[in-house]
BAVOSE-441752 format. One record per atom (N, C-alpha, C): atom name; residue in one letter; residue number from 1; x, z, y. Coordinates in Angstrom, 3 decimals. Atoms other than C-alpha are relative to their C-alpha. Example, Ala and Ser with C-alpha at 12.3 -4.5 7.8 and 13.67 -1.06 7.14 Angstrom:
BEGIN
+-------+--------+-----+----------+----------+----------+
| atome | residu | num |       xx |       zz |       yy |
+-------+--------+-----+----------+----------+----------+
|     N |      A |   1 |    0.890 |    0.000 |   -1.190 |
|    CA |      A |   1 |   12.300 |    7.800 |   -4.500 |
|     C |      A |   1 |    0.900 |    0.000 |    1.200 |
|     N |      S |   2 |   -0.820 |   -0.060 |   -1.190 |
|    CA |      S |   2 |   13.670 |    7.140 |   -1.060 |
|     C |      S |   2 |   -0.770 |    0.730 |    1.090 |
+-------+--------+-----+----------+----------+----------+
***
This chain:
BEGIN
+-------+--------+-----+----------+----------+----------+
| atome | residu | num |       xx |       zz |       yy |
+-------+--------+-----+----------+----------+----------+
|     N |      M |   1 |   -1.291 |    0.396 |   -0.494 |
|    CA |      M |   1 |  -23.604 |  -43.286 |  -22.098 |
|     C |      M |   1 |    0.079 |    0.745 |    1.034 |
|     N |      G |   2 |    0.140 |   -0.921 |   -1.353 |
|    CA |      G |   2 |  -24.341 |  -43.458 |  -18.341 |
|     C |      G |   2 |    0.287 |    1.113 |    0.075 |
|     N |      Q |   3 |    0.460 |   -1.461 |   -1.330 |
|    CA |      Q |   3 |  -25.075 |  -39.916 |  -17.612 |
|     C |      Q |   3 |    1.207 |    0.397 |   -0.599 |
|     N |      I |   4 |   -1.445 |   -1.317 |    0.296 |
|    CA |      I |   4 |  -21.961 |  -38.350 |  -19.794 |
|     C |      I |   4 |    1.263 |   -0.895 |    0.765 |
|     N |      L |   5 |   -0.487 |    0.101 |   -0.698 |
|    CA |      L |   5 |  -20.057 |  -40.692 |  -17.790 |
|     C |      L |   5 |   -0.083 |   -0.127 |    1.406 |
|     N |      S |   6 |    0.871 |   -0.502 |   -1.480 |
|    CA |      S |   6 |  -22.107 |  -40.027 |  -14.597 |
|     C |      S |   6 |    0.416 |    1.687 |    0.257 |
|     N |      D |   7 |    0.437 |   -1.152 |    0.474 |
|    CA |      D |   7 |  -21.555 |  -36.294 |  -16.117 |
|     C |      D |   7 |    1.445 |    0.637 |    0.730 |
|     N |      V |   8 |   -1.260 |    0.058 |   -0.744 |
|    CA |      V |   8 |  -17.315 |  -36.645 |  -15.806 |
|     C |      V |   8 |    0.394 |   -0.243 |    0.871 |
|     N |      T |   9 |   -0.392 |   -0.301 |   -1.723 |
|    CA |      T |   9 |  -17.299 |  -37.726 |  -12.602 |
|     C |      T |   9 |   -0.067 |    0.862 |    1.021 |
|     N |      E |  10 |    0.524 |   -1.010 |   -1.077 |
|    CA |      E |  10 |  -19.006 |  -34.983 |  -11.001 |
|     C |      E |  10 |    0.470 |    1.331 |   -0.035 |
|     N |      V |  11 |   -1.145 |   -0.927 |    0.621 |
|    CA |      V |  11 |  -16.415 |  -32.623 |  -13.016 |
|     C |      V |  11 |    0.968 |   -0.428 |    1.172 |
|     N |      L |  12 |   -2.201 |    0.518 |   -0.920 |
|    CA |      L |  12 |  -13.054 |  -34.619 |  -11.182 |
|     C |      L |  12 |   -0.716 |    0.061 |    1.269 |
|     N |      N |  13 |    0.512 |    0.146 |   -1.456 |
|    CA |      N |  13 |  -15.180 |  -35.148 |   -7.922 |
|     C |      N |  13 |    0.350 |    1.879 |    0.586 |
|     N |      Y |  14 |   -0.095 |   -1.577 |   -0.185 |
|    CA |      Y |  14 |  -15.405 |  -31.135 |   -8.067 |
|     C |      Y |  14 |    1.417 |    0.791 |   -0.079 |
|     N |      Q |  15 |   -1.639 |    0.166 |    0.346 |
|    CA |      Q |  15 |  -11.675 |  -31.185 |   -9.319 |
|     C |      Q |  15 |    0.697 |    0.030 |    1.525 |
|     N |      D |  16 |   -0.614 |    0.520 |   -1.488 |
|    CA |      D |  16 |  -10.655 |  -32.913 |   -6.029 |
|     C |      D |  16 |   -0.517 |    0.641 |    0.783 |
|     N |      A |  17 |    0.009 |   -0.280 |   -0.780 |
|    CA |      A |  17 |  -12.946 |  -31.138 |   -4.046 |
|     C |      A |  17 |    0.409 |    1.658 |    0.387 |
|     N |      K |  18 |   -0.710 |   -1.285 |    0.377 |
|    CA |      K |  18 |  -11.662 |  -27.941 |   -5.523 |
|     C |      K |  18 |    1.514 |    0.096 |    0.588 |
|     N |      K |  19 |   -1.485 |   -0.054 |   -0.177 |
|    CA |      K |  19 |   -8.084 |  -28.706 |   -4.592 |
|     C |      K |  19 |   -0.180 |   -0.608 |    1.344 |
|     N |      E |  20 |   -0.099 |    0.011 |   -0.833 |
|    CA |      E |  20 |   -9.128 |  -29.894 |   -1.306 |
|     C |      E |  20 |   -0.343 |    1.457 |    1.375 |
|     N |      A |  21 |    0.308 |   -0.947 |   -1.121 |
|    CA |      A |  21 |  -10.653 |  -26.696 |   -0.197 |
|     C |      A |  21 |    1.261 |    0.906 |    0.069 |
|     N |      S |  22 |   -1.340 |   -0.647 |   -0.468 |
|    CA |      S |  22 |   -7.362 |  -25.004 |   -1.321 |
|     C |      S |  22 |    0.912 |   -0.693 |    1.207 |
|     N |      T |  23 |   -1.064 |    0.167 |   -0.838 |
|    CA |      T |  23 |   -5.317 |  -26.963 |    0.725 |
|     C |      T |  23 |   -0.940 |    0.482 |    1.678 |
|     N |      K |  24 |    0.494 |   -0.656 |   -1.836 |
|    CA |      K |  24 |   -7.802 |  -26.365 |    4.104 |
|     C |      K |  24 |    0.249 |    1.458 |   -0.109 |
|     N |      R |  25 |   -0.367 |   -1.810 |   -0.414 |
|    CA |      R |  25 |   -7.448 |  -22.568 |    2.885 |
|     C |      R |  25 |    1.510 |    0.099 |    0.238 |
|     N |      K |  26 |   -0.995 |   -0.419 |    0.245 |
|    CA |      K |  26 |   -3.655 |  -23.073 |    3.167 |
|     C |      K |  26 |    0.180 |   -0.554 |    0.952 |
|     N |      Q |  27 |   -0.355 |    0.087 |   -1.375 |
|    CA |      Q |  27 |   -3.728 |  -24.423 |    6.590 |
|     C |      Q |  27 |   -1.002 |    0.824 |    0.391 |
|     N |      I |  28 |    0.542 |   -0.588 |   -0.929 |
|    CA |      I |  28 |   -5.774 |  -22.293 |    8.124 |
|     C |      I |  28 |    0.397 |    1.190 |   -0.105 |
|     N |      L |  29 |   -0.760 |   -1.333 |    0.075 |
|    CA |      L |  29 |   -4.003 |  -19.387 |    6.548 |
|     C |      L |  29 |    1.122 |    0.144 |    0.996 |
|     N |      Q |  30 |   -1.710 |    0.409 |   -0.699 |
|    CA |      Q |  30 |   -0.881 |  -20.844 |    8.261 |
|     C |      Q |  30 |   -0.402 |    0.163 |    1.303 |
|     N |      E |  31 |    0.745 |    0.076 |   -1.691 |
|    CA |      E |  31 |   -2.920 |  -21.151 |   11.986 |
|     C |      E |  31 |    0.104 |    1.055 |    0.385 |
|     N |      M |  32 |    0.524 |   -1.283 |   -0.108 |
|    CA |      M |  32 |   -3.910 |  -17.851 |   11.020 |
|     C |      M |  32 |    1.202 |    0.679 |    0.708 |
|     N |      S |  33 |   -0.779 |   -0.335 |    0.628 |
|    CA |      S |  33 |   -0.245 |  -16.930 |   10.344 |
|     C |      S |  33 |    1.329 |   -0.205 |    1.629 |
|     N |      L |  34 |   -1.260 |    0.064 |   -1.536 |
|    CA |      L |  34 |    1.352 |  -18.122 |   13.998 |
|     C |      L |  34 |   -0.846 |   -0.278 |    1.221 |
|     N |      N |  35 |    0.876 |   -1.007 |   -1.003 |
|    CA |      N |  35 |   -1.732 |  -17.255 |   15.777 |
|     C |      N |  35 |    0.675 |    1.208 |    0.433 |
|     N |      E |  36 |   -0.232 |   -1.502 |    0.279 |
|    CA |      E |  36 |   -0.621 |  -13.471 |   14.896 |
|     C |      E |  36 |    1.328 |   -0.055 |    0.836 |
|     N |      A |  37 |   -1.403 |    0.179 |   -0.278 |
|    CA |      A |  37 |    2.956 |  -14.403 |   15.628 |
|     C |      A |  37 |   -0.016 |   -0.181 |    1.601 |
|     N |      K |  38 |    0.466 |    0.259 |   -1.149 |
|    CA |      K |  38 |    1.730 |  -15.930 |   19.323 |
|     C |      K |  38 |   -0.074 |    1.180 |    0.510 |
|     N |      K |  39 |    0.448 |   -1.567 |   -0.308 |
|    CA |      K |  39 |    0.061 |  -12.378 |   19.751 |
|     C |      K |  39 |    0.800 |    0.617 |    0.440 |
|     N |      T |  40 |   -0.484 |   -0.870 |   -0.393 |
|    CA |      T |  40 |    2.418 |  -10.621 |   19.280 |
|     C |      T |  40 |    1.491 |   -0.533 |    0.825 |
|     N |      N |  41 |   -0.947 |    0.557 |   -0.990 |
|    CA |      N |  41 |    5.088 |  -12.546 |   21.266 |
|     C |      N |  41 |   -0.680 |    0.493 |    1.500 |
|     N |      L |  42 |    0.820 |   -0.539 |   -0.825 |
|    CA |      L |  42 |    2.528 |  -12.423 |   24.067 |
|     C |      L |  42 |   -0.047 |    1.490 |    0.366 |
|     N |      V |  43 |    0.035 |   -1.146 |    0.030 |
|    CA |      V |  43 |    2.288 |   -8.997 |   23.761 |
|     C |      V |  43 |    1.061 |    0.861 |    0.601 |
|     N |      K |  44 |   -1.035 |   -0.864 |   -1.229 |
|    CA |      K |  44 |    5.507 |   -8.094 |   24.384 |
|     C |      K |  44 |    0.451 |   -0.314 |    1.306 |
|     N |      K |  45 |   -0.060 |    0.248 |   -0.748 |
|    CA |      K |  45 |    6.161 |  -10.189 |   26.596 |
|     C |      K |  45 |   -0.564 |    0.716 |    1.683 |
|     N |      A |  46 |    0.708 |   -1.237 |   -1.166 |
|    CA |      A |  46 |    3.224 |   -8.232 |   29.229 |
|     C |      A |  46 |    0.731 |    0.814 |   -0.298 |
|     N |      L |  47 |   -0.386 |   -1.067 |   -0.131 |
|    CA |      L |  47 |    4.782 |   -5.315 |   28.222 |
|     C |      L |  47 |    1.439 |   -0.135 |    0.454 |
|     N |      A |  48 |   -1.203 |    0.597 |   -0.797 |
|    CA |      A |  48 |    8.354 |   -6.550 |   29.070 |
|     C |      A |  48 |   -0.342 |    0.068 |    1.993 |
|     N |      A |  49 |    0.296 |    0.052 |   -1.217 |
|    CA |      A |  49 |    6.718 |   -7.895 |   32.714 |
|     C |      A |  49 |   -0.584 |    1.927 |    0.591 |
|     N |      Q |  50 |    1.012 |   -1.176 |   -1.072 |
|    CA |      Q |  50 |    4.463 |   -4.270 |   32.839 |
|     C |      Q |  50 |    1.062 |    0.930 |    0.374 |
|     N |      R |  51 |   -1.102 |   -1.404 |   -0.403 |
|    CA |      R |  51 |    8.057 |   -2.014 |   32.552 |
|     C |      R |  51 |    0.632 |   -0.802 |    1.500 |
|     N |      A |  52 |   -0.535 |    0.429 |   -1.430 |
|    CA |      A |  52 |    9.606 |   -4.290 |   35.216 |
|     C |      A |  52 |   -0.996 |    0.010 |    1.191 |
|     N |      K |  53 |    0.872 |   -0.614 |   -0.500 |
|    CA |      K |  53 |    6.869 |   -3.960 |   37.301 |
|     C |      K |  53 |    0.157 |    0.755 |    0.494 |
|     N |      Y |  54 |   -0.197 |   -0.946 |   -0.687 |
|    CA |      Y |  54 |    6.627 |   -0.803 |   37.285 |
|     C |      Y |  54 |    0.898 |    1.068 |   -0.318 |
|     N |      G |  55 |   -1.494 |    0.077 |   -0.033 |
|    CA |      G |  55 |   10.625 |   -0.262 |   37.104 |
|     C |      G |  55 |    0.622 |   -0.295 |    1.497 |
|     N |      A |  56 |   -0.175 |   -0.390 |   -0.958 |
|    CA |      A |  56 |   10.722 |   -1.983 |   40.220 |
|     C |      A |  56 |   -0.860 |    1.058 |    1.466 |
|     N |      G |  57 |    1.604 |   -0.625 |   -0.729 |
|    CA |      G |  57 |    7.340 |    0.332 |   41.600 |
|     C |      G |  57 |    0.915 |    1.044 |    0.311 |
|     N |      G |  58 |   -0.446 |   -1.437 |    0.067 |
|    CA |      G |  58 |   10.062 |    3.306 |   41.268 |
|     C |      G |  58 |   -0.658 |    1.025 |   -1.402 |
|     N |      V |  59 |    0.618 |   -0.798 |    1.139 |
|    CA |      V |  59 |    8.061 |    4.618 |   37.812 |
|     C |      V |  59 |    0.715 |   -0.240 |   -0.992 |
|     N |      N |  60 |   -1.046 |    0.481 |    1.104 |
|    CA |      N |  60 |   10.680 |    5.438 |   34.912 |
|     C |      N |  60 |   -1.280 |   -0.010 |   -1.051 |
|     N |      G |  61 |    0.321 |   -0.028 |    1.152 |
|    CA |      G |  61 |    9.860 |    5.910 |   31.631 |
|     C |      G |  61 |   -1.115 |    1.514 |   -0.522 |
|     N |      A |  62 |    0.667 |   -1.683 |    0.572 |
|    CA |      A |  62 |    8.767 |    9.165 |   31.159 |
|     C |      A |  62 |   -1.099 |    0.384 |    0.287 |
|     N |      N |  63 |    1.643 |   -0.700 |   -0.592 |
|    CA |      N |  63 |    6.142 |    9.089 |   33.395 |
|     C |      N |  63 |   -0.827 |   -0.667 |   -0.753 |
|     N |      M |  64 |    1.517 |    1.094 |    0.968 |
|    CA |      M |  64 |    3.887 |    6.381 |   31.595 |
|     C |      M |  64 |   -0.092 |    0.452 |   -1.187 |
|     N |      T |  65 |    0.586 |   -0.199 |    1.664 |
|    CA |      T |  65 |    2.514 |    6.882 |   27.952 |
|     C |      T |  65 |    0.014 |   -1.618 |   -0.012 |
|     N |      T |  66 |   -0.443 |    1.379 |   -0.196 |
|    CA |      T |  66 |    4.211 |    3.822 |   26.900 |
|     C |      T |  66 |   -1.144 |   -0.747 |   -2.085 |
|     N |      G |  67 |    0.821 |    0.285 |    0.743 |
|    CA |      G |  67 |    1.680 |    3.884 |   23.818 |
|     C |      G |  67 |   -1.631 |   -0.398 |    0.567 |
|     N |      A |  68 |    1.389 |    0.459 |   -0.075 |
|    CA |      A |  68 |   -1.451 |    3.620 |   25.840 |
|     C |      A |  68 |    0.766 |   -1.094 |    0.784 |
|     N |      V |  69 |   -0.152 |    1.213 |   -0.495 |
|    CA |      V |  69 |   -0.129 |    1.130 |   27.769 |
|     C |      V |  69 |    0.235 |   -1.168 |   -0.737 |
|     N |      L |  70 |   -0.316 |    0.454 |    1.861 |
|    CA |      L |  70 |    1.179 |   -0.521 |   24.466 |
|     C |      L |  70 |   -1.579 |   -0.737 |   -0.048 |
|     N |      K |  71 |    1.109 |   -0.342 |    0.491 |
|    CA |      K |  71 |   -2.513 |    0.023 |   23.905 |
|     C |      K |  71 |   -1.200 |   -1.135 |    0.865 |
|     N |      R |  72 |    0.550 |    1.350 |   -1.048 |
|    CA |      R |  72 |   -4.126 |   -2.225 |   27.193 |
|     C |      R |  72 |    0.485 |   -1.011 |   -0.679 |
|     N |      I |  73 |   -1.111 |    1.288 |   -0.417 |
|    CA |      I |  73 |   -1.689 |   -4.590 |   27.584 |
|     C |      I |  73 |   -0.530 |   -0.960 |   -1.410 |
|     N |      S |  74 |    0.437 |    0.245 |    1.452 |
|    CA |      S |  74 |   -2.515 |   -5.347 |   23.239 |
|     C |      S |  74 |   -1.142 |   -0.287 |    0.164 |
|     N |      A |  75 |    1.515 |    0.247 |   -0.164 |
|    CA |      A |  75 |   -6.078 |   -5.485 |   23.933 |
|     C |      A |  75 |   -0.479 |   -1.025 |    0.696 |
|     N |      E |  76 |    0.623 |    0.544 |   -1.327 |
|    CA |      E |  76 |   -6.397 |   -7.592 |   27.434 |
|     C |      E |  76 |    0.584 |   -1.016 |   -0.894 |
|     N |      T |  77 |   -1.283 |    1.565 |    0.366 |
|    CA |      T |  77 |   -3.488 |  -10.445 |   25.479 |
|     C |      T |  77 |   -1.132 |   -0.331 |   -0.982 |
|     N |      A |  78 |    0.641 |    0.246 |    1.015 |
|    CA |      A |  78 |   -5.666 |  -10.213 |   21.921 |
|     C |      A |  78 |   -0.765 |   -0.670 |   -0.127 |
|     N |      E |  79 |    1.441 |    0.100 |    0.238 |
|    CA |      E |  79 |   -9.381 |  -10.795 |   22.932 |
|     C |      E |  79 |   -0.050 |   -2.154 |   -0.177 |
|     N |      P |  80 |    0.673 |    1.052 |    0.750 |
|    CA |      P |  80 |   -8.947 |  -14.572 |   22.363 |
|     C |      P |  80 |    0.827 |   -1.058 |   -1.331 |
|     N |      F |  81 |   -0.739 |   -0.198 |    0.984 |
|    CA |      F |  81 |   -6.775 |  -14.336 |   19.571 |
|     C |      F |  81 |   -0.825 |    0.588 |   -1.558 |
|     N |      D |  82 |    0.654 |   -1.397 |    0.718 |
|    CA |      D |  82 |   -9.211 |  -11.739 |   18.003 |
|     C |      D |  82 |   -1.307 |   -1.671 |   -0.033 |
|     N |      E |  83 |    1.490 |    1.209 |   -0.124 |
|    CA |      E |  83 |  -12.226 |  -15.190 |   18.667 |
|     C |      E |  83 |    1.102 |   -0.922 |   -0.405 |
|     N |      K |  84 |   -0.483 |    1.478 |    1.223 |
|    CA |      K |  84 |   -9.397 |  -18.061 |   16.882 |
|     C |      K |  84 |   -0.441 |    0.883 |   -0.943 |
|     N |      R |  85 |    0.119 |   -0.206 |    1.400 |
|    CA |      R |  85 |   -9.654 |  -15.538 |   14.002 |
|     C |      R |  85 |   -1.411 |    0.020 |   -0.307 |
|     N |      R |  86 |    1.280 |    0.356 |    0.318 |
|    CA |      R |  86 |  -13.037 |  -14.800 |   13.861 |
|     C |      R |  86 |   -0.327 |   -1.609 |   -0.952 |
|     N |      A |  87 |   -0.056 |    1.166 |    0.676 |
|    CA |      A |  87 |  -13.185 |  -18.872 |   13.788 |
|     C |      A |  87 |    0.310 |   -0.350 |   -1.212 |
|     N |      N |  88 |   -0.566 |    0.321 |    1.176 |
|    CA |      N |  88 |  -10.827 |  -19.205 |   11.154 |
|     C |      N |  88 |   -0.743 |    0.895 |   -1.027 |
|     N |      M |  89 |    1.116 |   -0.596 |    0.879 |
|    CA |      M |  89 |  -12.491 |  -16.844 |    9.052 |
|     C |      M |  89 |   -0.754 |   -0.176 |   -0.417 |
|     N |      E |  90 |    1.199 |    1.356 |    0.115 |
|    CA |      E |  90 |  -15.679 |  -18.728 |    8.978 |
|     C |      E |  90 |    0.404 |   -1.403 |   -0.505 |
|     N |      K |  91 |   -0.270 |    0.769 |    0.806 |
|    CA |      K |  91 |  -13.754 |  -21.153 |    8.088 |
|     C |      K |  91 |    0.081 |   -0.339 |   -1.060 |
|     N |      L |  92 |    0.001 |   -0.143 |    0.955 |
|    CA |      L |  92 |  -12.362 |  -20.129 |    5.467 |
|     C |      L |  92 |   -0.893 |    0.644 |   -1.357 |
|     N |      K |  93 |    1.494 |   -0.073 |    1.166 |
|    CA |      K |  93 |  -15.567 |  -18.717 |    3.737 |
|     C |      K |  93 |   -0.831 |   -1.819 |   -0.089 |
|     N |      A |  94 |    0.565 |    2.173 |    0.261 |
|    CA |      A |  94 |  -16.866 |  -22.708 |    4.352 |
|     C |      A |  94 |    0.986 |   -0.379 |   -0.772 |
|     N |      A |  95 |   -1.274 |    0.333 |    0.746 |
|    CA |      A |  95 |  -13.655 |  -23.629 |    2.498 |
|     C |      A |  95 |   -0.365 |    0.458 |   -1.522 |
|     N |      K |  96 |   -0.392 |   -1.205 |    0.875 |
|    CA |      K |  96 |  -14.140 |  -20.521 |    0.116 |
|     C |      K |  96 |   -1.414 |   -1.133 |   -1.348 |
|     N |      K |  97 |    1.251 |    0.654 |    0.931 |
|    CA |      K |  97 |  -18.083 |  -22.507 |   -1.220 |
|     C |      K |  97 |    0.036 |   -1.374 |   -0.371 |
|     N |      T |  98 |    0.222 |    0.961 |    0.430 |
|    CA |      T |  98 |  -17.167 |  -25.264 |   -3.420 |
|     C |      T |  98 |   -0.605 |    0.171 |   -1.579 |
|     N |      K |  99 |    0.705 |    0.177 |    0.832 |
|    CA |      K |  99 |  -19.891 |  -25.710 |   -5.697 |
|     C |      K |  99 |    0.736 |   -0.165 |   -1.634 |
|     N |      S | 100 |   -0.861 |    0.439 |    0.876 |
|    CA |      S | 100 |  -18.595 |  -26.027 |   -9.300 |
|     C |      S | 100 |   -1.530 |   -0.524 |   -1.006 |
|     N |      P | 101 |    0.995 |    0.177 |    1.005 |
|    CA |      P | 101 |  -20.897 |  -27.491 |  -12.252 |
|     C |      P | 101 |   -0.268 |    0.417 |   -0.720 |
|     N |      N | 102 |   -0.319 |   -0.776 |    1.166 |
|    CA |      N | 102 |  -22.023 |  -26.184 |  -14.941 |
|     C |      N | 102 |   -0.028 |   -0.757 |   -1.139 |
|     N |      L | 103 |    0.088 |    1.420 |    1.627 |
|    CA |      L | 103 |  -20.985 |  -28.262 |  -17.799 |
|     C |      L | 103 |   -1.307 |    0.305 |   -0.826 |
|     N |      L | 104 |    0.754 |   -0.035 |    1.384 |
|    CA |      L | 104 |  -23.266 |  -26.554 |  -20.447 |
|     C |      L | 104 |   -1.865 |   -0.254 |    0.837 |
|     N |      K | 105 |    1.112 |    0.499 |   -0.336 |
|    CA |      K | 105 |  -26.251 |  -27.093 |  -18.436 |
|     C |      K | 105 |   -0.296 |   -1.865 |    0.586 |
|     N |      M | 106 |    0.185 |    2.294 |   -0.231 |
|    CA |      M | 106 |  -25.246 |  -31.105 |  -17.750 |
|     C |      M | 106 |   -0.037 |    0.037 |   -1.645 |
|     N |      F | 107 |   -0.482 |    0.015 |    1.304 |
|    CA |      F | 107 |  -24.393 |  -31.067 |  -21.726 |
|     C |      F | 107 |   -1.520 |    0.254 |   -1.087 |
|     N |      L | 108 |    1.061 |    0.512 |    0.478 |
|    CA |      L | 108 |  -27.754 |  -29.852 |  -22.734 |
|     C |      L | 108 |   -0.992 |   -0.223 |    0.473 |
|     N |      K | 109 |    0.644 |    0.650 |   -0.817 |
|    CA |      K | 109 |  -29.721 |  -31.668 |  -20.261 |
|     C |      K | 109 |   -0.571 |   -1.346 |   -0.484 |
|     N |      H | 110 |   -0.273 |    1.433 |    0.757 |
|    CA |      H | 110 |  -28.610 |  -34.476 |  -22.448 |
|     C |      H | 110 |   -0.142 |   -0.174 |   -1.454 |
|     N |      F | 111 |   -0.392 |   -0.215 |    1.185 |
|    CA |      F | 111 |  -28.310 |  -33.240 |  -25.688 |
|     C |      F | 111 |   -0.546 |   -1.345 |   -0.961 |
|     N |      D | 112 |    0.695 |    0.926 |    0.306 |
|    CA |      D | 112 |  -30.811 |  -35.176 |  -26.672 |
|     C |      D | 112 |    0.574 |   -1.443 |   -0.587 |
|     N |      D | 113 |   -0.444 |    1.705 |   -0.489 |
|    CA |      D | 113 |  -29.751 |  -38.566 |  -25.890 |
|     C |      D | 113 |    1.441 |    0.449 |   -0.449 |
|     N |      L | 114 |   -1.097 |    0.318 |    0.315 |
|    CA |      L | 114 |  -26.335 |  -37.260 |  -26.816 |
|     C |      L | 114 |    0.342 |   -0.191 |   -2.125 |
|     N |      V | 115 |    0.697 |   -0.388 |    1.779 |
|    CA |      V | 115 |  -27.813 |  -36.116 |  -30.978 |
|     C |      V | 115 |   -0.620 |   -1.710 |   -0.456 |
|     N |      G | 116 |    0.311 |    1.180 |    0.116 |
|    CA |      G | 116 |  -29.503 |  -38.933 |  -31.350 |
|     C |      G | 116 |   -0.384 |   -1.288 |    0.103 |
+-------+--------+-----+----------+----------+----------+
***
């Protein structure tokens, strides 16, 4: 009887761990979303500052390729956020690894005790 109680406890603990992992994944995804929004705002601010700097220097938009400028600024500002993204992806992988109990093996291991 004690083994059945132990097995049921293990299953219940698995359910709790599964809920906790789900909550952790949601928090990580929310953090990643906030980081992406911060990165986008930072790129927009850097691009506006770059345009103001070039405009003050007498360079107009026709002389520069905005795509190249945006790509360079995006790459410069995205570097710290890319590292955060990699770290968050590792956290997601770790949270996904919740070991589920194999009920069939548990019951077969103690089948003789249950039957006889």
